[in-house]
C-alpha positions as a printed Julia matrix, in Angstrom:
362×3 Matrix{Float64}:
 -60.64   72.07    2.54
 -62.45   71.47   -0.73
 -60.71   69.63   -3.55
 -61.43   70.53   -7.12
 -62.04   68.0    -9.81
 -58.5    68.17  -11.2
 -56.89   67.44   -7.82
 -59.18   64.47   -7.18
 -58.3    63.0   -10.57
 -54.56   63.31   -9.88
 -54.94   61.58   -6.49
 -56.86   58.73   -8.08
 -54.12   58.18  -10.67
 -51.44   58.21   -7.94
 -53.26   55.6    -5.88
 -53.73   53.33   -8.89
 -50.01   53.56   -9.77
 -49.03   52.75   -6.18
 -51.25   49.69   -6.18
 -49.77   48.51   -9.46
 -46.2    48.9    -8.15
 -47.05   47.03   -4.95
 -48.56   44.2    -6.95
 -45.45   43.97   -9.13
 -43.24   44.01   -6.04
 -45.21   41.17   -4.42
 -45.01   39.17   -7.62
 -41.25   39.72   -7.84
 -40.72   38.71   -4.18
 -42.78   35.59   -4.73
 -40.69   34.62   -7.75
 -37.42   35.28   -5.86
 -38.49   33.13   -2.93
 -39.29   30.22   -5.26
 -35.86   30.42   -6.89
 -34.03   30.4    -3.56
 -35.29   26.98   -2.42
 -32.27   24.65   -2.43
 -32.5    20.86   -2.81
 -30.34   19.16   -0.19
 -29.53   15.77    1.29
 -29.23   15.49    5.06
 -28.07   13.01    7.69
 -28.51   12.79   11.43
 -25.5    13.03   13.7
 -24.97    9.85   15.71
 -22.48    8.43   18.16
 -20.98    5.23   16.64
 -21.94    2.02   18.41
 -18.32    0.94   18.51
 -16.87    4.15   19.86
 -13.6     2.89   21.29
 -10.9     3.4    18.66
  -7.63    5.05   17.83
  -6.38    6.35   14.51
  -2.89    6.01   13.02
  -1.16    6.44    9.66
   0.75    4.1     7.38
   1.29    2.96    3.79
   0.2     0.36    1.27
   2.87   -2.25    0.52
   3.11   -5.4    -1.58
   2.93   -8.48    0.63
   5.7   -10.15   -1.42
   8.57   -8.04   -2.73
  12.33   -8.28   -3.22
  15.19   -5.83   -3.67
  17.62   -7.61   -5.98
  21.4    -7.14   -5.77
  24.54   -9.14   -6.57
  27.55  -10.49   -4.69
  29.83   -9.97   -7.69
  31.64   -6.93   -9.06
  31.48   -6.43  -12.8
  30.08   -4.43  -15.68
  26.4    -4.85  -16.54
  26.35   -6.48  -19.97
  22.59   -6.91  -20.47
  19.36   -5.66  -18.91
  16.36   -7.68  -20.08
  13.51   -5.85  -18.32
  12.09   -2.38  -17.74
   9.98   -0.8   -14.99
   6.36   -1.95  -15.09
   7.13   -5.18  -16.95
   5.57   -8.45  -15.81
   8.07  -11.28  -15.31
   7.75  -14.96  -14.48
   9.74  -16.92  -11.92
  13.2   -17.82  -13.25
  13.13  -15.28  -16.09
  16.45  -13.59  -16.89
  16.63  -10.02  -15.55
  20.28   -8.85  -15.72
  23.6   -10.23  -16.91
  26.88   -9.05  -15.38
  30.13   -9.58  -17.29
  31.36  -12.98  -16.13
  34.14  -13.99  -18.54
  36.52  -14.86  -15.69
  33.92  -17.02  -13.95
  33.07  -18.8   -17.21
  36.77  -19.62  -17.55
  36.81  -20.97  -14.0
  33.75  -23.05  -14.79
  35.56  -24.55  -17.79
  38.56  -25.3   -15.58
  36.3   -26.94  -13.02
  34.7   -29.08  -15.73
  38.14  -30.13  -16.97
  39.11  -31.03  -13.4
  36.01  -33.22  -13.14
  36.91  -35.02  -16.38
  40.42  -35.77  -15.09
  39.1   -36.89  -11.7
  36.53  -39.19  -13.37
  39.28  -40.81  -15.48
  41.45  -41.44  -12.42
  38.47  -42.78  -10.52
  37.54  -45.22  -13.31
  41.15  -46.49  -13.45
  41.28  -46.85   -9.65
  37.94  -48.68   -9.65
  39.15  -51.19  -12.26
  42.41  -51.77  -10.39
  40.54  -52.34   -7.13
  38.25  -54.96   -8.71
  41.21  -56.77  -10.37
  43.32  -56.85   -7.21
  40.36  -57.97   -5.15
  40.05  -61.04   -7.43
  43.81  -61.67   -7.25
  43.78  -61.27   -3.47
  40.93  -63.79   -3.17
  42.97  -66.21   -5.36
  46.04  -65.69   -3.14
  47.86  -64.12   -6.11
  48.25  -60.67   -4.47
  49.5   -59.75   -1.04
  47.55  -57.9     1.61
  49.8   -54.85    1.2
  49.24  -54.71   -2.56
  45.48  -54.91   -2.1
  45.55  -52.2     0.61
  47.6   -49.87   -1.61
  45.14  -50.25   -4.5
  42.19  -49.7    -2.15
  43.82  -46.48   -0.87
  44.34  -45.23   -4.41
  40.65  -45.92   -5.11
  39.57  -43.9    -2.03
  41.84  -40.99   -3.03
  40.47  -40.97   -6.61
  36.89  -41.02   -5.31
  37.57  -38.09   -2.95
  39.26  -36.1    -5.75
  36.25  -36.62   -8.01
  33.87  -35.37   -5.29
  36.13  -32.38   -4.66
  36.11  -31.47   -8.37
  32.34  -31.66   -8.45
  32.07  -29.34   -5.43
  34.38  -26.82   -7.14
  32.02  -26.79  -10.1
  29.04  -26.23   -7.78
  30.84  -23.3    -6.17
  31.53  -21.72   -9.55
  27.91  -22.23  -10.64
  26.69  -20.59   -7.43
  28.9   -17.57   -8.11
  27.67  -17.44  -11.7
  24.09  -17.23  -10.41
  24.98  -13.8    -9.03
  26.06  -12.66  -12.5
  23.08  -14.11  -14.37
  20.29  -12.68  -12.24
  16.83  -14.23  -12.55
  13.4   -13.44  -11.07
  12.9   -15.14   -7.67
   9.12  -15.18   -8.2
   6.52  -14.03  -10.71
   5.74  -10.33  -10.38
   6.17   -6.79  -11.69
   9.4    -4.8   -11.93
   8.86   -1.68   -9.8
  12.29   -0.02   -9.98
  15.56   -0.31  -11.93
  18.73    1.5   -10.91
  21.28    0.22  -13.47
  21.8     0.25  -17.24
  24.13   -1.52  -19.64
  27.73   -0.47  -19.0
  27.28    0.4   -15.32
  29.61   -1.14  -12.77
  27.72   -3.4   -10.39
  29.16   -3.72   -6.88
  28.44   -6.32   -4.2
  25.26   -5.43   -2.31
  24.29   -2.65   -4.74
  20.55   -2.34   -5.48
  19.81   -3.35   -9.07
  16.08   -4.06   -9.34
  12.94   -4.28   -7.25
  10.16   -6.76   -7.93
   6.71   -7.08   -6.36
   4.0    -9.71   -6.59
   0.94   -8.05   -8.18
  -2.55   -7.75   -6.66
  -1.4    -8.83   -3.23
  -1.25   -5.69   -1.1
  -1.27   -5.13    2.65
  -1.4    -2.02    4.81
   1.51   -1.3     7.14
   0.39    0.94   10.03
   2.74    2.78   12.4
   1.27    2.37   15.89
   2.5     4.57   18.78
   3.81    3.05   21.99
   0.74    4.14   23.99
  -1.59    2.17   21.67
   0.36   -0.95   20.73
  -0.69   -2.9    23.91
  -4.32   -2.81   22.69
  -3.67   -4.23   19.21
  -4.53   -7.92   18.88
  -4.15  -10.54   16.16
  -7.23  -10.75   13.87
  -8.62   -7.39   15.07
 -10.9    -5.82   12.46
  -9.44   -2.57   11.09
 -10.9     0.13    8.85
  -8.35    1.49    6.36
  -8.91    4.82    4.58
  -6.8     5.29    1.4
  -6.16    9.02    1.13
  -5.29    9.28   -2.59
  -8.47    7.69   -3.95
 -10.68    8.32   -0.89
 -11.6     4.64   -0.64
 -12.43    2.88    2.63
 -11.23   -0.72    2.9
 -11.52   -3.33    5.62
  -8.94   -5.77    6.91
  -7.61   -7.78    9.84
  -4.37   -7.59   11.81
  -2.03  -10.33   10.56
   1.36   -9.36   12.09
   2.44   -7.22   15.05
   6.02   -6.08   15.57
   7.3    -6.27   19.15
  10.19   -3.85   18.63
  10.39   -0.2    17.55
  14.2    -0.04   17.55
  14.44    0.41   13.78
  11.16    2.24   13.18
  11.56    5.5    15.08
   9.59    4.56   18.17
   6.59    3.31   16.17
   5.49   -0.33   16.05
   4.76   -1.85   12.64
   1.42   -3.62   12.3
   0.54   -5.48    9.09
  -3.12   -5.47    8.02
  -4.4    -8.04    5.54
  -6.83   -6.2     3.28
 -10.09   -7.14    1.61
  -9.69   -5.39   -1.75
 -12.77   -4.99   -4.01
 -12.23   -5.57   -7.73
 -12.95   -1.91   -8.58
 -10.26   -0.57   -6.21
  -6.77   -0.08   -7.66
  -3.87    0.16   -5.23
  -0.18    1.0    -5.61
   2.71    0.52   -3.21
   3.47    3.62   -1.2
  -0.08    5.0    -1.04
  -0.71    6.71    2.3
  -3.46    5.32    4.52
  -5.19    6.09    7.79
  -6.04    3.02    9.87
  -8.74    2.91   12.56
  -8.12    0.28   15.27
 -10.65   -0.78   17.93
  -9.62   -0.04   21.51
 -11.51   -0.33   24.78
  -9.15    2.31   26.2
 -10.44    5.09   23.93
 -14.13    5.47   24.68
 -15.77    8.62   23.32
 -19.25   10.12   23.27
 -18.5    12.54   20.44
 -20.23   12.3    17.08
 -18.53   11.67   13.75
 -19.35   13.47   10.5
 -17.96   13.01    6.97
 -15.15   15.39    6.05
 -16.87   16.1     2.72
 -19.71   17.89    4.55
 -17.41   20.5     6.16
 -17.47   24.18    5.19
 -14.13   26.0     5.48
 -13.59   29.74    5.76
 -10.01   30.56    6.66
  -9.18   28.74    9.9
 -12.85   28.14   10.7
 -14.62   24.88    9.92
 -18.33   24.31   10.21
 -21.38   22.6     8.82
 -24.84   23.62    7.62
 -27.64   22.38    9.85
 -31.44   22.43    9.38
 -33.51   24.86   11.5
 -37.03   24.23   12.81
 -38.37   26.39    9.96
 -36.56   24.27    7.39
 -33.84   26.78    6.57
 -30.05   26.44    6.46
 -27.98   27.58    9.44
 -24.17   27.63    9.29
 -22.71   26.39   12.56
 -19.0    26.55   13.4
 -17.56   23.42   15.02
 -14.69   22.41   17.25
 -13.18   19.32   15.65
 -11.05   16.48   17.01
  -9.14   13.66   15.38
  -9.67   12.18   11.94
 -11.19    8.71   11.67
 -10.7     7.6     8.07
 -13.02    9.72    5.88
 -14.84   11.05    8.99
 -13.85   13.52   11.69
 -14.76   13.8    15.36
 -16.94   16.74   16.5
 -15.95   17.94   19.96
 -18.57   20.72   20.19
 -21.12   22.51   18.03
 -23.21   19.5    16.99
 -25.26   17.2    19.21
 -26.41   13.66   18.65
 -29.59   13.45   16.56
 -29.26   16.84   14.86
 -29.69   17.06   11.12
 -26.86   18.4     8.98
 -26.54   18.88    5.23
 -24.21   16.5     3.42
 -24.79   17.8    -0.13
 -26.68   20.58   -1.92
 -27.56   21.16   -5.57
 -26.76   24.89   -5.37
 -24.97   27.34   -3.11
 -26.01   27.41    0.54
 -26.17   30.42    2.83
 -27.79   31.28    6.14
 -31.58   31.43    5.98
 -32.05   29.85    2.56
 -35.13   27.64    2.3
 -34.45   23.93    1.98
 -36.1    21.09    0.11
 -34.92   17.9     1.81
 -34.72   14.93   -0.51
């Protein structure tokens, strides 16, 4: 079939337009590919060298603290402190109305004054009669009677002094003072309240002296030893601290079947702790050997009930892999399946990741 000039010209224009569109398409694809390269940081999965451990929960507590109460009943007349206030040892905290005890103290002091006067008189009489007895001017009976009166006066004076000590001891429960220097952490009374014996009034803690109290199950407590090194993960601020076992309870009768273990902490200056913060403690144990790898929880990807991690393919692209996870170990978690030792996984990315995206590993 012969083509005329007009047809040939139209075909030429069509071919040129197609070539131009293809060129634009290639340019656009090239630009898109360049944009989709994601900068990432990766780590290799490893099995920890010390892989015998068990994990348990607990709380941060002050190593020195006191819940302050009174043995006296009375109205609260003064409260000198507020929550969060620093106090020094011996500083006045609370006064409870003690008018009756002040009256008894005055009576005790008056009793001492009377007893001292009788004692001084008895002492003088004893010395005088002893001289008379030595000069044969007083009989044995007279000297014995005076000596007895002296002993009675001395005993009465001591008794009066002990009464005053008793009253002062009772008064110490109405004029409550700080047992040590610290911070007031709670206050449950105000002026005008009735204070009862044994009622909680204040709590005080020594500052900057915190320990971790871990609750260890019965199956694990036999493997906890004094001075064991322990890793402590503080959940609220995501800090990892280190410490050593300082005390081990041998009874779970009052702790719900859990054994209390105190951990002395090494606290860096930039870490701020508060009593009551929840922790996760990782104890060493030769009875809990594992060959599973650990990965940081921050690297996990969550979609509904599924949890996974982005790995790096042989062609340097991202691949989302779903994992079967085990127990938590501080800020890490155990991988039961889905990731082998030595495989690379992505711990952070500068933009959104998805399957097949090109990676630039930093």
